[in-house]
DOTORKE-257588 format. One record per residue (C-alpha): residue number from 1; chain; x, z, y. Coordinates in steps of 0.02 Angstrom, whole numbers. Example, Ala and Ser with C-alpha at 12.3 -4.5 7.8 and 13.67 -1.06 7.14 Angstrom:
<sites>
  seq  mol      xx      zz      yy
    1    A     615     390    -225
    2    A     684     357     -53
</sites>
This chain:
<sites>
  seq  mol      xx      zz      yy
    1    A   -1062    1583    -915
    2    A    -940    1422    -930
    3    A    -836    1366    -781
    4    A    -737    1212    -763
    5    A    -543    1223    -716
    6    A    -439    1091    -643
    7    A    -257    1116    -690
    8    A    -104    1003    -599
    9    A      40     982    -710
   10    A     212     914    -718
   11    A     323     888    -882
   12    A     470     804    -930
   13    A     414     706   -1087
   14    A     580     685   -1186
   15    A     536     793   -1322
   16    A     357     740   -1338
   17    A     255     619   -1441
   18    A     154     600   -1288
   19    A       2     667   -1218
   20    A    -112     684   -1353
   21    A    -116     796   -1503
   22    A     -45     726   -1661
   23    A     -43     808   -1826
   24    A     151     803   -1864
   25    A     248     793   -1679
   26    A     237     908   -1539
   27    A     126     855   -1394
   28    A      93     912   -1220
   29    A     -83     930   -1237
   30    A     -41    1054   -1400
   31    A      85    1154   -1298
   32    A     -32    1168   -1137
   33    A    -185    1208   -1249
   34    A     -97    1352   -1346
   35    A     -21    1423   -1192
   36    A    -191    1425   -1087
   37    A    -285    1479   -1243
   38    A    -186    1649   -1230
   39    A    -233    1669   -1071
   40    A    -416    1633   -1089
   41    A    -427    1729   -1262
   42    A    -525    1572   -1325
   43    A    -480    1399   -1379
   44    A    -458    1291   -1235
   45    A    -478    1093   -1248
   46    A    -412     986   -1093
   47    A    -439     827   -1040
   48    A    -323     742    -935
   49    A    -322     590    -811
   50    A    -211     480    -887
   51    A    -128     504   -1062
   52    A      48     475   -1073
   53    A     164     411   -1211
   54    A     320     466   -1308
   55    A     443     500   -1185
   56    A     357     475   -1034
   57    A     353     631    -897
   58    A     219     675    -767
   59    A     248     745    -583
   60    A      73     733    -546
   61    A     -40     747    -713
   62    A    -213     832    -685
   63    A    -329     891    -824
   64    A    -480    1011    -831
   65    A    -567    1114    -972
   66    A    -701    1244    -989
   67    A    -698    1408   -1018
   68    A    -793    1587   -1031
   69    A    -645    1660    -971
   70    A    -647    1759    -785
   71    A    -456    1755    -723
   72    A    -390    1726    -545
   73    A    -313    1558    -526
   74    A    -129    1630    -502
   75    A    -152    1729    -669
   76    A    -210    1566    -754
   77    A     -57    1474    -672
   78    A      82    1613    -703
   79    A       3    1669    -884
   80    A      22    1501    -950
   81    A     188    1466    -880
   82    A     252    1623    -980
   83    A     203    1538   -1142
   84    A     245    1339   -1098
   85    A     420    1290   -1142
   86    A     525    1255   -1007
   87    A     489    1069    -998
   88    A     308    1084    -970
   89    A     250    1179    -802
   90    A      73    1205    -738
   91    A      93    1190    -550
   92    A     -95    1247    -504
   93    A    -269    1295    -564
   94    A    -423    1257    -465
   95    A    -616    1295    -495
   96    A    -712    1115    -513
   97    A    -892    1092    -510
   98    A    -966    1038    -690
   99    A    -982     874    -632
  100    A    -791     849    -604
  101    A    -698     764    -750
  102    A    -516     727    -726
  103    A    -523     550    -810
  104    A    -681     473    -737
  105    A    -685     561    -574
  106    A    -513     494    -521
  107    A    -510     339    -406
  108    A    -322     288    -416
  109    A    -177     324    -522
  110    A       9     300    -491
  111    A     145     297    -602
  112    A     329     283    -552
  113    A     479     212    -630
  114    A     662     260    -590
  115    A     811     163    -612
  116    A     983     203    -584
  117    A    1078      29    -533
  118    A    1251      65    -543
  119    A    1404      65    -665
  120    A    1429     237    -697
  121    A    1307     340    -784
  122    A    1227     511    -748
  123    A    1245     675    -810
  124    A    1099     740    -707
  125    A     984     587    -755
  126    A    1002     568    -932
  127    A     841     528   -1017
  128    A     729     539    -842
  129    A     798     363    -767
  130    A     846     203    -837
  131    A    1023     159    -807
  132    A    1066     -29    -762
  133    A    1224     -81    -732
  134    A    1215    -248    -666
  135    A    1147    -271    -475
  136    A     956    -280    -455
  137    A     893    -403    -311
  138    A     769    -298    -254
  139    A     689    -443    -125
  140    A     655    -546    -287
  141    A     566    -403    -369
  142    A     459    -379    -226
  143    A     402    -570    -225
  144    A     370    -557    -400
  145    A     265    -408    -381
  146    A     170    -491    -248
  147    A      83    -606    -385
  148    A      12    -452    -462
  149    A     -81    -367    -329
  150    A    -268    -362    -337
  151    A    -411    -387    -486
  152    A    -335    -485    -629
  153    A    -352    -506    -817
  154    A    -196    -410    -873
  155    A    -187    -456   -1043
  156    A     -16    -533   -1029
  157    A      41    -362    -993
  158    A     -49    -245   -1133
  159    A      37    -190   -1285
  160    A     -48    -261   -1465
  161    A    -125     -80   -1496
  162    A    -229     -65   -1331
  163    A    -399      -6   -1369
  164    A    -462     -41   -1191
  165    A    -629    -149   -1207
  166    A    -576    -248   -1037
  167    A    -404    -313    -982
  168    A    -472    -329    -811
  169    A    -394    -206    -693
  170    A    -387    -177    -516
  171    A    -202    -161    -449
  172    A    -204     -96    -276
  173    A      -4     -85    -242
  174    A     149    -143    -317
  175    A     303     -69    -222
  176    A     494     -85    -266
  177    A     612       3    -151
  178    A     799      42    -153
  179    A     884     216     -85
  180    A    1053     196    -108
  181    A    1096     177    -300
  182    A     919     216    -354
  183    A     779      91    -364
  184    A     591     158    -389
  185    A     423      45    -431
  186    A     281     130    -399
  187    A     120      63    -477
  188    A     -52     108    -413
  189    A    -210      57    -510
  190    A    -393     114    -539
  191    A    -355     120    -721
  192    A    -205      66    -825
  193    A    -189     -35   -1004
  194    A     -71      20   -1148
  195    A      98     -15   -1091
  196    A      40    -114    -936
  197    A     181      -7    -817
  198    A     325     -44    -923
  199    A     278    -214    -961
  200    A     256    -250    -765
  201    A     440    -158    -752
  202    A     508    -269    -882
  203    A     462    -417    -794
  204    A     522    -359    -640
  205    A     685    -307    -699
  206    A     710    -489    -774
  207    A     672    -543    -602
  208    A     803    -423    -511
  209    A     925    -460    -630
  210    A     895    -664    -611
  211    A     857    -702    -782
  212    A     696    -760    -705
  213    A     615    -811    -563
  214    A     487    -714    -436
  215    A     358    -861    -489
  216    A     389    -803    -677
  217    A     247    -655    -616
  218    A     127    -777    -585
  219    A     153    -888    -736
  220    A     141    -727    -855
  221    A       8    -672    -784
  222    A    -107    -825    -786
  223    A     -47    -862    -957
  224    A    -156    -704   -1026
  225    A     -31    -703   -1185
  226    A      85    -546   -1220
  227    A     183    -666   -1317
  228    A     259    -736   -1147
  229    A     311    -571   -1068
  230    A     495    -502   -1064
  231    A     543    -346   -1141
  232    A     437    -183   -1109
  233    A     548     -60   -1014
  234    A     600     112   -1091
  235    A     484     260   -1062
  236    A     617     365   -1022
  237    A     599     293    -831
  238    A     426     327    -814
  239    A     326     449    -727
  240    A     140     484    -714
  241    A     159     519    -516
  242    A       2     558    -441
  243    A    -190     545    -454
  244    A    -328     527    -315
  245    A    -485     599    -314
  246    A    -627     601    -195
  247    A    -586     732     -71
  248    A    -756     826    -107
  249    A    -669     898    -251
  250    A    -527     985    -135
  251    A    -389     978    -249
  252    A    -195    1004    -201
  253    A     -96     865    -154
  254    A      98     881    -226
  255    A     238     865     -90
  256    A     326     683     -88
  257    A     485     773    -106
  258    A     440     878    -251
  259    A     544     784    -373
  260    A     725     752    -368
  261    A     856     665    -469
  262    A    1016     664    -382
  263    A     962     612    -232
  264    A     855     478    -305
  265    A     692     412    -221
  266    A     560     566    -191
  267    A     719     670    -173
  268    A     823     759     -26
</sites>
């Protein structure tokens, strides 16, 4: 009898073309399916909560798959990690009801963008956070962010490759926090458009660097045109941070201090 399993994942995305399998480049989905298939002794097809682009990382990605194989949750986790490269890790495995869907059952998704705001580069955070030499004005960034909260047409923040049928999204929260040299931008929404988070970050960076005023966020949103936007922020600072599901599914919560970049936000 087939059963459905949910898996919690984290990965460092620098070496991958993104989540989705592509014919000529390694993908996160590809290495995970190959590892799980070895444990299941049958092909495995994963569906994730949110596809990530090339170079984007994940702390709290969730995916599901169906299988005939009977294995203990610990065996799935440890077995898969045996066959995975060091930059991809299964954090937990849980049995879920057949109606659970990693994408469609999700209530909210949160991305975090990490910025190292100092002159000296970091040997530890290379490829994992954006280095910004000039001082960022976090208060100005927060003022700009406030204009984007709520349900809006986010056409001005979608890429030309976006295939979503509607540009309307519900942005629940947009938080900008500083901890020493580190600045984090957390974006929570019901769903995201292609490059939406990186385009929001690009705008907030321009505001924080005083190249634009906080009202620029409202003006860009109302324009509904990507042509009016600031530069898209690099992928290397972006993390799929967490996804929330109805409590009835009883999926594990990740420790908020699970990630650490040299004492950065969320670290110790």
